[in-house]
C-alpha positions in Angstrom: 0.0 -0.2 -0.1 1.4 3.4 -1.0 1.7 5.7 1.9 1.8 9.4 0.6 1.6 12.9 2.4 -0.1 15.6 0.1 1.8 18.8 0.7 0.7 22.0 -1.0 -1.2 20.0 -3.6 1.6 17.3 -4.4 1.6 13.8 -3.2 4.9 12.9 -1.4 5.8 9.3 -0.7 6.2 8.9 3.2 9.2 6.4 2.6 13.0 5.9 3.8 16.0 5.4 1.5 15.9 1.5 2.1 12.0 1.6 1.1 12.6 3.7 -1.9 15.5 1.4 -3.2 13.3 -1.6 -2.9 10.6 0.0 -4.9 13.4 0.8 -7.7 14.1 -2.9 -7.7 10.5 -3.8 -8.2 10.2 -1.1 -11.1 13.0 -3.0 -12.7 11.0 -6.0 -13.0 7.8 -4.3 -14.2 6.7 -3.8 -18.1 5.8 -0.4 -18.2 8.0 2.8 -17.4 7.9 4.1 -13.8 8.6 7.8 -13.4 10.7 9.1 -10.0 10.7 12.4 -9.2 12.8 14.3 -6.5 10.8 17.5 -5.3 12.3 19.6 -2.8 10.9 23.1 -1.2 12.2 25.2 -4.3 10.3 22.7 -6.9 7.0 22.4 -4.6 6.7 26.4 -4.7 7.1 26.4 -8.5 4.5 23.8 -8.5 2.1 25.9 -6.4 2.3 28.3 -9.3 2.0 26.0 -12.1 -1.1 23.6 -12.1 0.4 21.4 -15.1 3.8 21.1 -13.0 1.7 19.7 -10.3 -0.2 17.3 -12.4 3.0 15.8 -13.5 4.7 15.5 -10.2 1.4 13.8 -8.9 1.7 11.2 -11.9 5.0 10.2 -10.6 5.4 6.4 -9.5 7.8 7.4 -6.6 7.9 11.1 -5.5 10.5 11.3 -2.8 10.8 13.9 0.0 14.3 15.7 -1.2 14.6 18.6 1.1 14.5 19.2 4.9 11.8 21.6 4.2 9.6 18.9 2.7 10.2 16.9 5.9 9.1 19.7 8.0 6.2 20.7 6.1 4.7 17.1 6.4 4.3 17.5 10.4 2.0 20.3 9.7 -0.3 18.0 8.0 -0.1 15.7 10.9 1.9 12.8 9.0 5.3 13.4 9.6 7.6 12.0 6.8 10.0 9.2 8.0 13.1 10.7 6.7 14.6 12.9 4.2 15.5 11.1 1.0 17.9 13.2 -1.4 17.7 12.5 -5.0 21.5 12.0 -5.1 21.5 9.3 -2.7 18.8 7.4 -4.5 20.4 8.0 -7.9 23.7 6.3 -6.3 21.4 3.4 -4.7 20.0 2.9 -8.4 23.3 2.8 -10.0 24.4 0.2 -7.4 21.1 -1.7 -8.0 21.9 -1.4 -11.9 25.4 -2.7 -11.4 24.3 -5.8 -9.4 21.6 -6.9 -11.6 23.0 -6.2 -14.9 20.6 -3.4 -15.8 21.9 -0.7 -18.5 21.8 3.1 -18.1 21.5 6.3 -20.2 22.2 9.9 -19.2 20.5 13.2 -20.7 21.1 16.4 -19.5 23.6 18.7 -17.9 26.2 20.9 -19.7 28.3 19.7 -22.3 30.8 16.9 -21.2 28.9 16.6 -17.8 27.3 13.3 -18.5 30.3 11.8 -20.1 32.4 12.8 -16.9 29.6 11.3 -14.7 29.4 8.1 -16.5 33.2 7.8 -16.6 33.3 8.1 -13.0 30.6 5.2 -12.5 32.5 3.0 -14.8 35.8 3.7 -12.7 33.6 2.5 -9.4 31.6 -0.3 -11.3 34.1 -1.6 -14.1 31.6 -4.0 -15.7 28.3 -1.5 -15.5 26.3 -1.2 -18.7 26.2 2.7 -19.6 24.8 2.8 -23.0 25.1 6.4 -24.0 24.7 10.0 -23.0 23.6 13.4 -24.3 23.8 17.0 -22.9 20.8 19.0 -22.1 21.1 21.5 -25.0 19.0 20.5 -27.7 16.3 21.6 -30.0 13.2 19.9 -31.0 14.9 18.3 -34.1 17.7 17.0 -31.8 15.4 15.9 -29.4 13.6 13.5 -32.0 17.2 12.0 -32.9 18.0 11.5 -29.1 14.7 9.7 -28.4 15.1 7.6 -31.5 18.5 6.5 -30.3 17.1 5.9 -26.9 14.5 3.7 -28.4 17.2 1.9 -30.4 19.5 1.3 -27.4 16.6 0.1 -25.0 18.2 1.2 -21.7 16.6 0.2 -18.5 17.3 3.2 -16.6 17.3 6.9 -17.9 18.9 9.4 -15.7 17.3 12.9 -16.8 19.1 16.1 -15.6 17.5 19.2 -17.5 16.7 21.1 -14.4 13.1 21.3 -12.9 10.3 21.4 -14.3 11.7 20.8 -17.6 13.1 17.3 -16.7 9.9 16.2 -14.8 7.8 17.3 -17.8 10.2 15.9 -20.5 9.9 12.5 -18.6 6.1 12.8 -18.4 5.6 14.1 -21.9 7.7 11.2 -23.5 6.7 8.5 -21.2 4.9 6.3 -23.9 7.8 6.7 -26.1 10.4 5.8 -23.7 11.5 2.1 -23.6 13.0 2.1 -20.0 11.8 0.5 -16.8 12.8 3.6 -14.8 13.3 7.4 -15.9 14.3 9.5 -13.0 14.8 13.4 -12.8 18.2 14.0 -11.2 19.0 17.6 -11.6 22.2 18.9 -10.4 22.9 15.6 -8.7 24.6 14.6 -12.3 27.2 17.8 -11.4 28.2 16.1 -8.3 28.7 12.6 -9.9 30.8 14.1 -12.5 32.9 15.8 -9.9 32.0 19.5 -11.1 30.3 20.4 -7.7 31.2 19.1 -4.3 28.5 17.8 -1.9 28.2 19.1 1.5 29.9 17.4 4.3 28.2 15.0 6.3 27.8 17.4 9.3 25.5 19.6 6.9 23.9 16.6 5.3 22.7 15.0 8.7 21.5 18.4 10.0 19.4 19.0 6.9 21.6 22.1 6.0 22.8 21.3 2.7 20.9 24.4 1.4 23.2 26.7 3.9 26.3 24.9 2.5 25.5 25.6 -1.0 24.5 29.2 -0.1 27.9 29.8 1.6 29.8 28.1 -1.7 27.3 30.1 -4.0 26.2 33.2 -2.5 24.3 34.0 -6.0 21.8 31.2 -5.0 20.5 33.8 -2.2 17.2 34.5 -4.1 16.6 30.7 -4.9 17.1 29.8 -1.1 14.4 32.4 -0.3 12.0 29.9 -1.7 12.4 27.9 1.5 10.9 29.9 4.0 8.2 31.0 1.5 7.5 27.2 1.0 7.2 26.6 4.9 4.7 29.4 5.0 2.7 28.1 2.0 2.6 24.6 3.6 1.7 25.8 7.1 -1.2 27.9 5.6 -2.2 24.9 3.2 -2.2 22.5 6.2 -4.5 24.7 8.2 -7.1 25.2 5.8 -7.5 21.5 5.1 
């Protein structure tokens, strides 16, 4: 039975990293494509302003609570989420599962060279892992058709989509009937971490739910984006009270 919490109109799975990983294993044994989304506070604020984006997120087969703000907000609704499940951690779990189960991977998104660097780093760790291909996130409609045809030809089991929100979620949703994979997962900036271009916050910040603060220290230009966190807390508090 799927356990979810509706937060500002988006159904978030009340899950742990281990439970989510088990779901991914199950998805790999199914016939149809499963869509995995990783909304944080910033993404949920954007979804409030975009009903179509909310619809897309709610179509996900697994929608994890990626962000301490989402975990805090769940308490307002009287259904505390078990734990924060980050998109990066779940992506790494899925890569490990793919290696163990001999499943194949395709990357799409990121700046030129990022997907390739991420793939090479994975191959360094899992020498015999099946990575079938990659493409950067800069393409027009004509190129997109070529990319999708290439994916159809390669038939990867897993597609990691790093186009940034909401583009990546909408791209997965709008192409769900074309993609021959078992799992398509929106991974955003996680691909930059996997490629080694961005450093993840130290363990202390991760455990304290302060990765956003670490990123702000390292990238002050993110200040306006970080302001969405308190906005989200107020939105969710209001939404919970009127329900």
